[in-house]
A tleap script that builds the chain and sets N, CA, C and O, in Angstrom:
source leaprc.protein.ff14SB
mol = sequence {
  NMET GLY GLU ILE LYS LEU ASN ASN ILE ARG
  VAL HIE ALA TRP HIE GLY CYS LEU LYS GLU
  GLU SER ILE ILE GLY SER ASP TYR ARG VAL
  ASP LEU SER VAL SER ALA ASP LEU SER LYS
  PRO SER ILE SER ASP SER LEU SER ASP THR
  VAL ASP TYR VAL HIE LEU ASN ASN ILE VAL
  LYS GLU GLU MET ALA ILE LYS SER LYS LEU
  LEU GLU HIE VAL ALA LYS ARG ILE LEU ASN
  ARG ILE PHE SER GLU ILE GLU THR ILE SER
  ASP ALA GLU VAL SER VAL SER LYS ILE ASN
  PRO PRO ILE GLY GLY ASP VAL GLU SER VAL
  SER ILE LYS MET LYS TYR SER CARG
}
set mol.1.N position { 137.723 148.767 -23.206 }
set mol.1.CA position { 137.872 148.540 -21.782 }
set mol.1.C position { 136.591 147.932 -21.228 }
set mol.1.O position { 135.510 148.060 -21.803 }
set mol.2.N position { 136.750 147.282 -20.121 }
set mol.2.CA position { 135.615 146.715 -19.425 }
set mol.2.C position { 135.859 146.761 -17.930 }
set mol.2.O position { 136.932 147.147 -17.465 }
set mol.3.N position { 134.847 146.362 -17.195 }
set mol.3.CA position { 134.931 146.426 -15.742 }
set mol.3.C position { 134.478 145.093 -15.152 }
set mol.3.O position { 133.491 144.505 -15.593 }
set mol.4.N position { 135.211 144.635 -14.159 }
set mol.4.CA position { 134.848 143.431 -13.416 }
set mol.4.C position { 134.648 143.864 -11.973 }
set mol.4.O position { 135.500 144.532 -11.388 }
set mol.5.N position { 133.502 143.473 -11.402 }
set mol.5.CA position { 133.173 143.874 -10.040 }
set mol.5.C position { 132.954 142.647 -9.165 }
set mol.5.O position { 132.339 141.666 -9.583 }
set mol.6.N position { 133.462 142.723 -7.965 }
set mol.6.CA position { 133.144 141.754 -6.923 }
set mol.6.C position { 132.407 142.537 -5.851 }
set mol.6.O position { 132.975 143.437 -5.231 }
set mol.7.N position { 131.166 142.204 -5.637 }
set mol.7.CA position { 130.313 142.963 -4.731 }
set mol.7.C position { 130.054 142.207 -3.435 }
set mol.7.O position { 129.748 141.014 -3.438 }
set mol.8.N position { 130.182 142.926 -2.341 }
set mol.8.CA position { 129.801 142.415 -1.032 }
set mol.8.C position { 130.563 141.148 -0.635 }
set mol.8.O position { 129.959 140.152 -0.237 }
set mol.9.N position { 131.877 141.195 -0.746 }
set mol.9.CA position { 132.724 140.103 -0.237 }
set mol.9.C position { 132.659 140.206 1.284 }
set mol.9.O position { 133.061 141.221 1.853 }
set mol.10.N position { 132.164 139.179 1.935 }
set mol.10.CA position { 131.996 139.218 3.392 }
set mol.10.C position { 133.097 138.425 4.072 }
set mol.10.O position { 133.355 137.271 3.731 }
set mol.11.N position { 133.750 139.073 5.053 }
set mol.11.CA position { 134.824 138.413 5.809 }
set mol.11.C position { 134.752 138.844 7.272 }
set mol.11.O position { 134.218 139.903 7.601 }
set mol.12.N position { 135.293 138.013 8.124 }
set mol.12.CA position { 135.487 138.368 9.528 }
set mol.12.C position { 136.979 138.624 9.693 }
set mol.12.O position { 137.801 137.791 9.310 }
set mol.13.N position { 137.328 139.767 10.259 }
set mol.13.CA position { 138.742 140.132 10.371 }
set mol.13.C position { 138.976 140.895 11.664 }
set mol.13.O position { 138.040 141.170 12.414 }
set mol.14.N position { 140.235 141.235 11.917 }
set mol.14.CA position { 140.657 141.781 13.201 }
set mol.14.C position { 141.356 143.133 13.046 }
set mol.14.O position { 142.467 143.323 13.540 }
set mol.15.N position { 140.709 144.056 12.368 }
set mol.15.CA position { 141.276 145.387 12.154 }
set mol.15.C position { 140.718 146.370 13.178 }
set mol.15.O position { 139.575 146.246 13.618 }
set mol.16.N position { 141.537 147.339 13.547 }
set mol.16.CA position { 141.059 148.398 14.415 }
set mol.16.C position { 142.125 148.853 15.384 }
set mol.16.O position { 143.134 148.180 15.592 }
set mol.17.N position { 141.880 150.009 15.971 }
set mol.17.CA position { 142.818 150.599 16.923 }
set mol.17.C position { 142.550 150.165 18.356 }
set mol.17.O position { 143.422 150.293 19.216 }
set mol.18.N position { 141.352 149.652 18.622 }
set mol.18.CA position { 141.023 149.191 19.963 }
set mol.18.C position { 141.536 147.777 20.178 }
set mol.18.O position { 141.469 146.941 19.277 }
set mol.19.N position { 142.048 147.509 21.376 }
set mol.19.CA position { 142.592 146.182 21.696 }
set mol.19.C position { 141.541 145.086 21.468 }
set mol.19.O position { 141.855 144.012 20.954 }
set mol.20.N position { 140.315 145.365 21.849 }
set mol.20.CA position { 139.238 144.380 21.708 }
set mol.20.C position { 139.010 143.976 20.246 }
set mol.20.O position { 138.688 142.826 19.951 }
set mol.21.N position { 139.185 144.943 19.341 }
set mol.21.CA position { 138.958 144.659 17.923 }
set mol.21.C position { 139.951 143.624 17.396 }
set mol.21.O position { 139.615 142.824 16.523 }
set mol.22.N position { 141.162 143.644 17.924 }
set mol.22.CA position { 142.169 142.682 17.460 }
set mol.22.C position { 141.985 141.307 18.096 }
set mol.22.O position { 142.606 140.335 17.668 }
set mol.23.N position { 141.134 141.227 19.115 }
set mol.23.CA position { 140.873 139.944 19.780 }
set mol.23.C position { 139.554 139.342 19.290 }
set mol.23.O position { 139.503 138.183 18.880 }
set mol.24.N position { 138.491 140.147 19.339 }
set mol.24.CA position { 137.154 139.670 18.977 }
set mol.24.C position { 136.947 139.695 17.466 }
set mol.24.O position { 136.346 138.783 16.898 }
set mol.25.N position { 137.443 140.734 16.827 }
set mol.25.CA position { 137.252 140.906 15.396 }
set mol.25.C position { 135.902 141.523 15.083 }
set mol.25.O position { 135.091 141.764 15.977 }
set mol.26.N position { 135.676 141.769 13.827 }
set mol.26.CA position { 134.432 142.363 13.332 }
set mol.26.C position { 134.111 141.780 11.968 }
set mol.26.O position { 134.944 141.142 11.323 }
set mol.27.N position { 132.888 142.018 11.557 }
set mol.27.CA position { 132.488 141.635 10.206 }
set mol.27.C position { 132.764 142.801 9.264 }
set mol.27.O position { 132.583 143.966 9.619 }
set mol.28.N position { 133.202 142.463 8.064 }
set mol.28.CA position { 133.567 143.457 7.064 }
set mol.28.C position { 132.926 143.115 5.734 }
set mol.28.O position { 132.593 141.963 5.454 }
set mol.29.N position { 132.764 144.145 4.927 }
set mol.29.CA position { 132.313 143.975 3.552 }
set mol.29.C position { 133.311 144.683 2.653 }
set mol.29.O position { 133.710 145.815 2.928 }
set mol.30.N position { 133.714 144.015 1.577 }
set mol.30.CA position { 134.642 144.601 0.617 }
set mol.30.C position { 133.984 144.576 -0.756 }
set mol.30.O position { 133.454 143.552 -1.187 }
set mol.31.N position { 134.025 145.709 -1.429 }
set mol.31.CA position { 133.571 145.820 -2.814 }
set mol.31.C position { 134.773 146.197 -3.658 }
set mol.31.O position { 135.543 147.090 -3.306 }
set mol.32.N position { 134.922 145.505 -4.776 }
set mol.32.CA position { 136.092 145.703 -5.623 }
set mol.32.C position { 135.661 145.847 -7.075 }
set mol.32.O position { 134.806 145.104 -7.560 }
set mol.33.N position { 136.258 146.802 -7.754 }
set mol.33.CA position { 136.007 147.008 -9.170 }
set mol.33.C position { 137.344 147.207 -9.870 }
set mol.33.O position { 138.169 148.004 -9.423 }
set mol.34.N position { 137.561 146.486 -10.963 }
set mol.34.CA position { 138.792 146.631 -11.734 }
set mol.34.C position { 138.448 146.863 -13.203 }
set mol.34.O position { 137.441 146.368 -13.708 }
set mol.35.N position { 139.300 147.621 -13.870 }
set mol.35.CA position { 139.134 147.876 -15.307 }
set mol.35.C position { 140.267 147.211 -16.065 }
set mol.35.O position { 141.424 147.243 -15.648 }
set mol.36.N position { 139.906 146.607 -17.189 }
set mol.36.CA position { 140.883 145.943 -18.054 }
set mol.36.C position { 140.298 145.842 -19.453 }
set mol.36.O position { 139.095 146.011 -19.652 }
set mol.37.N position { 141.158 145.567 -20.407 }
set mol.37.CA position { 140.710 145.343 -21.777 }
set mol.37.C position { 140.086 143.954 -21.849 }
set mol.37.O position { 140.787 142.948 -21.735 }
set mol.38.N position { 138.787 143.898 -22.035 }
set mol.38.CA position { 138.066 142.621 -22.070 }
set mol.38.C position { 137.691 142.199 -23.491 }
set mol.38.O position { 136.886 141.287 -23.678 }
set mol.39.N position { 138.269 142.857 -24.482 }
set mol.39.CA position { 137.910 142.525 -25.868 }
set mol.39.C position { 138.375 141.115 -26.256 }
set mol.39.O position { 137.632 140.382 -26.908 }
set mol.40.N position { 139.581 140.734 -25.866 }
set mol.40.CA position { 140.091 139.401 -26.215 }
set mol.40.C position { 139.277 138.279 -25.565 }
set mol.40.O position { 138.856 137.363 -26.272 }
set mol.41.N position { 139.040 138.312 -24.257 }
set mol.41.CA position { 138.251 137.226 -23.669 }
set mol.41.C position { 136.803 137.202 -24.158 }
set mol.41.O position { 136.163 136.150 -24.143 }
set mol.42.N position { 136.283 138.353 -24.591 }
set mol.42.CA position { 134.911 138.362 -25.101 }
set mol.42.C position { 134.796 137.584 -26.405 }
set mol.42.O position { 133.707 137.141 -26.771 }
set mol.43.N position { 135.914 137.415 -27.109 }
set mol.43.CA position { 135.942 136.638 -28.352 }
set mol.43.C position { 136.418 135.213 -28.095 }
set mol.43.O position { 135.831 134.261 -28.609 }
set mol.44.N position { 137.486 135.060 -27.298 }
set mol.44.CA position { 138.106 133.739 -27.110 }
set mol.44.C position { 137.330 132.835 -26.166 }
set mol.44.O position { 137.413 131.612 -26.277 }
set mol.45.N position { 136.577 133.416 -25.238 }
set mol.45.CA position { 135.856 132.637 -24.221 }
set mol.45.C position { 136.813 131.809 -23.375 }
set mol.45.O position { 136.481 130.707 -22.937 }
set mol.46.N position { 138.021 132.361 -23.148 }
set mol.46.CA position { 139.060 131.647 -22.409 }
set mol.46.C position { 139.399 132.389 -21.111 }
set mol.46.O position { 139.652 133.593 -21.121 }
set mol.47.N position { 139.401 131.659 -20.007 }
set mol.47.CA position { 139.720 132.234 -18.707 }
set mol.47.C position { 141.120 132.840 -18.681 }
set mol.47.O position { 141.351 133.843 -18.005 }
set mol.48.N position { 142.047 132.238 -19.411 }
set mol.48.CA position { 143.426 132.736 -19.404 }
set mol.48.C position { 143.563 134.114 -20.070 }
set mol.48.O position { 144.592 134.772 -19.919 }
set mol.49.N position { 142.547 134.547 -20.794 }
set mol.49.CA position { 142.587 135.848 -21.470 }
set mol.49.C position { 141.938 136.975 -20.669 }
set mol.49.O position { 141.941 138.126 -21.104 }
set mol.50.N position { 141.388 136.652 -19.513 }
set mol.50.CA position { 140.669 137.669 -18.759 }
set mol.50.C position { 141.239 137.812 -17.358 }
set mol.50.O position { 142.214 137.144 -17.011 }
set mol.51.N position { 140.648 138.663 -16.565 }
set mol.51.CA position { 140.998 138.820 -15.156 }
set mol.51.C position { 140.148 137.819 -14.374 }
set mol.51.O position { 138.919 137.891 -14.388 }
set mol.52.N position { 140.801 136.908 -13.708 }
set mol.52.CA position { 140.112 135.847 -12.973 }
set mol.52.C position { 139.585 136.406 -11.651 }
set mol.52.O position { 140.367 136.793 -10.782 }
set mol.53.N position { 138.265 136.448 -11.502 }
set mol.53.CA position { 137.722 137.025 -10.275 }
set mol.53.C position { 137.948 136.134 -9.062 }
set mol.53.O position { 137.831 136.606 -7.931 }
set mol.54.N position { 138.268 134.865 -9.266 }
set mol.54.CA position { 138.665 133.997 -8.149 }
set mol.54.C position { 139.995 134.492 -7.574 }
set mol.54.O position { 140.177 134.531 -6.357 }
set mol.55.N position { 140.916 134.868 -8.455 }
set mol.55.CA position { 142.201 135.433 -8.033 }
set mol.55.C position { 141.978 136.720 -7.243 }
set mol.55.O position { 142.587 136.919 -6.192 }
set mol.56.N position { 141.109 137.589 -7.746 }
set mol.56.CA position { 140.809 138.841 -7.049 }
set mol.56.C position { 140.223 138.568 -5.662 }
set mol.56.O position { 140.625 139.190 -4.679 }
set mol.57.N position { 139.282 137.645 -5.589 }
set mol.57.CA position { 138.658 137.305 -4.312 }
set mol.57.C position { 139.688 136.764 -3.321 }
set mol.57.O position { 139.639 137.086 -2.135 }
set mol.58.N position { 140.614 135.947 -3.804 }
set mol.58.CA position { 141.662 135.405 -2.933 }
set mol.58.C position { 142.576 136.502 -2.401 }
set mol.58.O position { 142.969 136.471 -1.234 }
set mol.59.N position { 142.915 137.467 -3.243 }
set mol.59.CA position { 143.737 138.594 -2.792 }
set mol.59.C position { 143.027 139.325 -1.651 }
set mol.59.O position { 143.635 139.624 -0.623 }
set mol.60.N position { 141.747 139.606 -1.840 }
set mol.60.CA position { 140.984 140.316 -0.814 }
set mol.60.C position { 140.973 139.515 0.485 }
set mol.60.O position { 141.269 140.063 1.547 }
set mol.61.N position { 140.640 138.237 0.417 }
set mol.61.CA position { 140.561 137.418 1.626 }
set mol.61.C position { 141.910 137.321 2.336 }
set mol.61.O position { 141.968 137.396 3.564 }
set mol.62.N position { 142.993 137.155 1.580 }
set mol.62.CA position { 144.322 137.035 2.181 }
set mol.62.C position { 144.759 138.339 2.846 }
set mol.62.O position { 145.324 138.313 3.940 }
set mol.63.N position { 144.506 139.467 2.208 }
set mol.63.CA position { 144.898 140.751 2.793 }
set mol.63.C position { 144.011 141.124 3.973 }
set mol.63.O position { 144.490 141.741 4.924 }
set mol.64.N position { 142.756 140.771 3.936 }
set mol.64.CA position { 141.860 141.043 5.062 }
set mol.64.C position { 142.244 140.206 6.281 }
set mol.64.O position { 141.925 140.588 7.406 }
set mol.65.N position { 142.909 139.096 6.087 }
set mol.65.CA position { 143.311 138.220 7.196 }
set mol.65.C position { 144.511 138.768 7.967 }
set mol.65.O position { 144.815 138.282 9.056 }
set mol.66.N position { 145.198 139.773 7.415 }
set mol.66.CA position { 146.355 140.376 8.080 }
set mol.66.C position { 145.871 141.557 8.921 }
set mol.66.O position { 145.283 142.498 8.387 }
set mol.67.N position { 146.112 141.513 10.222 }
set mol.67.CA position { 145.655 142.574 11.124 }
set mol.67.C position { 146.270 143.923 10.759 }
set mol.67.O position { 147.457 144.039 10.457 }
set mol.68.N position { 145.404 144.936 10.803 }
set mol.68.CA position { 145.835 146.323 10.594 }
set mol.68.C position { 145.027 147.219 11.507 }
set mol.68.O position { 143.911 146.874 11.896 }
set mol.69.N position { 145.580 148.358 11.847 }
set mol.69.CA position { 144.836 149.321 12.646 }
set mol.69.C position { 143.817 150.064 11.788 }
set mol.69.O position { 142.695 150.320 12.224 }
set mol.70.N position { 144.221 150.408 10.560 }
set mol.70.CA position { 143.391 151.264 9.714 }
set mol.70.C position { 142.890 150.541 8.472 }
set mol.70.O position { 143.611 149.750 7.865 }
set mol.71.N position { 141.638 150.824 8.101 }
set mol.71.CA position { 141.073 150.259 6.875 }
set mol.71.C position { 141.826 150.774 5.651 }
set mol.71.O position { 141.928 150.075 4.643 }
set mol.72.N position { 142.348 151.985 5.737 }
set mol.72.CA position { 143.115 152.554 4.629 }
set mol.72.C position { 144.336 151.686 4.317 }
set mol.72.O position { 144.693 151.492 3.155 }
set mol.73.N position { 144.955 151.180 5.349 }
set mol.73.CA position { 146.141 150.337 5.182 }
set mol.73.C position { 145.781 149.026 4.485 }
set mol.73.O position { 146.501 148.562 3.601 }
set mol.74.N position { 144.659 148.438 4.895 }
set mol.74.CA position { 144.197 147.192 4.267 }
set mol.74.C position { 143.880 147.436 2.794 }
set mol.74.O position { 144.280 146.653 1.932 }
set mol.75.N position { 143.166 148.514 2.509 }
set mol.75.CA position { 142.788 148.822 1.123 }
set mol.75.C position { 144.016 149.019 0.245 }
set mol.75.O position { 144.056 148.543 -0.890 }
set mol.76.N position { 145.012 149.716 0.766 }
set mol.76.CA position { 146.235 149.944 -0.015 }
set mol.76.C position { 146.946 148.628 -0.309 }
set mol.76.O position { 147.449 148.430 -1.415 }
set mol.77.N position { 146.991 147.733 0.665 }
set mol.77.CA position { 147.621 146.425 0.435 }
set mol.77.C position { 146.872 145.639 -0.644 }
set mol.77.O position { 147.492 145.001 -1.495 }
set mol.78.N position { 145.561 145.687 -0.604 }
set mol.78.CA position { 144.755 144.990 -1.622 }
set mol.78.C position { 145.092 145.549 -3.004 }
set mol.78.O position { 145.348 144.791 -3.939 }
set mol.79.N position { 145.091 146.871 -3.129 }
set mol.79.CA position { 145.387 147.494 -4.427 }
set mol.79.C position { 146.810 147.192 -4.883 }
set mol.79.O position { 147.036 146.912 -6.060 }
set mol.80.N position { 147.764 147.245 -3.968 }
set mol.80.CA position { 149.153 146.943 -4.336 }
set mol.80.C position { 149.276 145.526 -4.890 }
set mol.80.O position { 149.946 145.316 -5.902 }
set mol.81.N position { 148.644 144.562 -4.246 }
set mol.81.CA position { 148.716 143.178 -4.731 }
set mol.81.C position { 148.059 143.019 -6.093 }
set mol.81.O position { 148.587 142.328 -6.964 }
set mol.82.N position { 146.926 143.648 -6.276 }
set mol.82.CA position { 146.226 143.552 -7.563 }
set mol.82.C position { 147.131 144.051 -8.680 }
set mol.82.O position { 147.268 143.391 -9.711 }
set mol.83.N position { 147.752 145.215 -8.482 }
set mol.83.CA position { 148.599 145.769 -9.536 }
set mol.83.C position { 149.897 144.997 -9.710 }
set mol.83.O position { 150.444 144.962 -10.812 }
set mol.84.N position { 150.398 144.384 -8.661 }
set mol.84.CA position { 151.650 143.627 -8.815 }
set mol.84.C position { 151.413 142.244 -9.411 }
set mol.84.O position { 152.310 141.691 -10.047 }
set mol.85.N position { 150.235 141.678 -9.221 }
set mol.85.CA position { 149.975 140.305 -9.670 }
set mol.85.C position { 149.199 140.201 -10.978 }
set mol.85.O position { 149.250 139.164 -11.640 }
set mol.86.N position { 148.481 141.256 -11.361 }
set mol.86.CA position { 147.644 141.175 -12.562 }
set mol.86.C position { 147.955 142.357 -13.466 }
set mol.86.O position { 147.439 143.458 -13.274 }
set mol.87.N position { 148.804 142.110 -14.450 }
set mol.87.CA position { 149.320 143.180 -15.313 }
set mol.87.C position { 148.267 143.819 -16.204 }
set mol.87.O position { 148.422 144.973 -16.604 }
set mol.88.N position { 147.209 143.103 -16.522 }
set mol.88.CA position { 146.217 143.614 -17.472 }
set mol.88.C position { 145.259 144.638 -16.859 }
set mol.88.O position { 144.492 145.271 -17.584 }
set mol.89.N position { 145.294 144.804 -15.556 }
set mol.89.CA position { 144.393 145.750 -14.900 }
set mol.89.C position { 144.965 147.169 -15.005 }
set mol.89.O position { 146.131 147.404 -14.689 }
set mol.90.N position { 144.129 148.104 -15.451 }
set mol.90.CA position { 144.562 149.491 -15.593 }
set mol.90.C position { 144.084 150.371 -14.439 }
set mol.90.O position { 144.766 151.327 -14.068 }
set mol.91.N position { 142.936 150.062 -13.876 }
set mol.91.CA position { 142.375 150.828 -12.765 }
set mol.91.C position { 141.732 149.862 -11.779 }
set mol.91.O position { 141.234 148.802 -12.157 }
set mol.92.N position { 141.753 150.244 -10.522 }
set mol.92.CA position { 141.080 149.432 -9.502 }
set mol.92.C position { 140.555 150.339 -8.408 }
set mol.92.O position { 141.190 151.324 -8.029 }
set mol.93.N position { 139.390 149.987 -7.913 }
set mol.93.CA position { 138.790 150.716 -6.808 }
set mol.93.C position { 138.328 149.704 -5.776 }
set mol.93.O position { 137.693 148.706 -6.116 }
set mol.94.N position { 138.648 149.963 -4.509 }
set mol.94.CA position { 138.245 149.062 -3.434 }
set mol.94.C position { 137.579 149.874 -2.332 }
set mol.94.O position { 138.028 150.964 -1.979 }
set mol.95.N position { 136.508 149.320 -1.804 }
set mol.95.CA position { 135.821 149.894 -0.657 }
set mol.95.C position { 135.820 148.846 0.444 }
set mol.95.O position { 135.401 147.709 0.226 }
set mol.96.N position { 136.293 149.230 1.633 }
set mol.96.CA position { 136.329 148.333 2.783 }
set mol.96.C position { 135.403 148.923 3.841 }
set mol.96.O position { 135.572 150.071 4.253 }
set mol.97.N position { 134.423 148.131 4.278 }
set mol.97.CA position { 133.434 148.596 5.254 }
set mol.97.C position { 133.471 147.737 6.505 }
set mol.97.O position { 133.467 146.508 6.430 }
set mol.98.N position { 133.506 148.389 7.647 }
set mol.98.CA position { 133.403 147.697 8.937 }
set mol.98.C position { 131.940 147.759 9.350 }
set mol.98.O position { 131.366 148.840 9.483 }
set mol.99.N position { 131.339 146.580 9.553 }
set mol.99.CA position { 129.937 146.489 9.924 }
set mol.99.C position { 129.810 146.680 11.449 }
set mol.99.O position { 130.594 146.115 12.212 }
set mol.100.N position { 128.846 147.457 11.877 }
set mol.100.CA position { 128.604 147.738 13.300 }
set mol.100.C position { 129.880 148.162 14.031 }
set mol.100.O position { 130.298 147.493 14.976 }
set mol.101.N position { 130.495 149.249 13.613 }
set mol.101.CA position { 131.759 149.671 14.241 }
set mol.101.C position { 131.544 150.116 15.684 }
set mol.101.O position { 130.485 150.643 16.026 }
set mol.102.N position { 132.549 149.903 16.525 }
set mol.102.CA position { 132.431 150.300 17.926 }
set mol.102.C position { 132.752 151.788 18.118 }
set mol.102.O position { 133.809 152.142 18.640 }
set mol.103.N position { 131.823 152.653 17.688 }
set mol.103.CA position { 132.089 154.094 17.759 }
set mol.103.C position { 131.090 154.822 18.655 }
set mol.103.O position { 130.965 156.045 18.578 }
set mol.104.N position { 130.377 154.078 19.508 }
set mol.104.CA position { 129.488 154.712 20.465 }
set mol.104.C position { 128.238 155.309 19.858 }
set mol.104.O position { 127.738 156.322 20.347 }
set mol.105.N position { 127.727 154.708 18.814 }
set mol.105.CA position { 126.501 155.197 18.190 }
set mol.105.C position { 125.869 154.104 17.360 }
set mol.105.O position { 126.466 153.052 17.134 }
set mol.106.N position { 124.657 154.361 16.909 }
set mol.106.CA position { 123.936 153.399 16.081 }
set mol.106.C position { 124.316 153.635 14.617 }
set mol.106.O position { 123.631 154.345 13.882 }
set mol.107.N position { 125.434 153.013 14.219 }
set mol.107.CA position { 125.969 153.190 12.869 }
set mol.107.C position { 126.066 151.814 12.214 }
set mol.107.O position { 126.708 150.910 12.748 }
set mol.108.N position { 125.435 151.664 11.069 }
set mol.108.CA position { 125.440 150.372 10.374 }
set mol.108.C position { 126.844 149.968 9.945 }
set mol.108.O position { 127.246 148.817 10.121 }
set mol.109.N position { 127.593 150.922 9.378 }
set mol.109.CA position { 128.947 150.604 8.923 }
set mol.109.C position { 129.720 151.894 8.695 }
set mol.109.O position { 129.145 152.973 8.552 }
set mol.110.N position { 131.036 151.752 8.667 }
set mol.110.CA position { 131.922 152.824 8.217 }
set mol.110.C position { 132.712 152.264 7.045 }
set mol.110.O position { 133.035 151.076 7.024 }
set mol.111.N position { 133.023 153.107 6.075 }
set mol.111.CA position { 133.700 152.631 4.868 }
set mol.111.C position { 134.798 153.595 4.458 }
set mol.111.O position { 134.737 154.796 4.721 }
set mol.112.N position { 135.798 153.033 3.810 }
set mol.112.CA position { 136.785 153.850 3.114 }
set mol.112.C position { 136.835 153.334 1.676 }
set mol.112.O position { 136.599 152.154 1.416 }
set mol.113.N position { 137.143 154.226 0.765 }
set mol.113.CA position { 137.234 153.855 -0.652 }
set mol.113.C position { 138.518 154.431 -1.204 }
set mol.113.O position { 138.833 155.599 -0.979 }
set mol.114.N position { 139.266 153.599 -1.936 }
set mol.114.CA position { 140.492 154.061 -2.570 }
set mol.114.C position { 140.490 153.601 -4.030 }
set mol.114.O position { 139.990 152.525 -4.359 }
set mol.115.N position { 141.055 154.432 -4.883 }
set mol.115.CA position { 141.147 154.096 -6.297 }
set mol.115.C position { 142.544 154.383 -6.790 }
set mol.115.O position { 143.101 155.448 -6.524 }
set mol.116.N position { 143.113 153.425 -7.513 }
set mol.116.CA position { 144.447 153.591 -8.096 }
set mol.116.C position { 144.368 153.319 -9.597 }
set mol.116.O position { 143.514 152.570 -10.071 }
set mol.117.N position { 145.274 153.945 -10.317 }
set mol.117.CA position { 145.410 153.719 -11.760 }
set mol.117.C position { 146.887 153.493 -12.070 }
set mol.117.O position { 147.769 153.981 -11.364 }
set mol.118.N position { 147.135 152.738 -13.151 }
set mol.118.CA position { 148.515 152.556 -13.608 }
set mol.118.C position { 148.969 153.801 -14.333 }
set mol.118.O position { 150.106 153.863 -14.802 }
savepdb mol mol.pdb
quit
């Protein structure tokens, strides 16, 4: 087994329960880690034998572009797409962070983390 990580994917999106959040939007950071058998691509040196991190990045960007009230909902959609589109992945973990959340305090970010396995 091996692990592929995408760290600090930065996007601007419109998630949140406040009306203003769906209009103005916020900056977000997404970290993604997936596990798969990487023995074949380590020998073949072929992109078709591995998990394409461009595909993973596109899934994250596309799901982050869909408005949601809760970060948990966005994370679940990301994980669902990963498992439905990439059969070789056995485990995936995603962390979605809202930068400078509007919670009435000096907070750098809030994050949720979800992990799924086949």
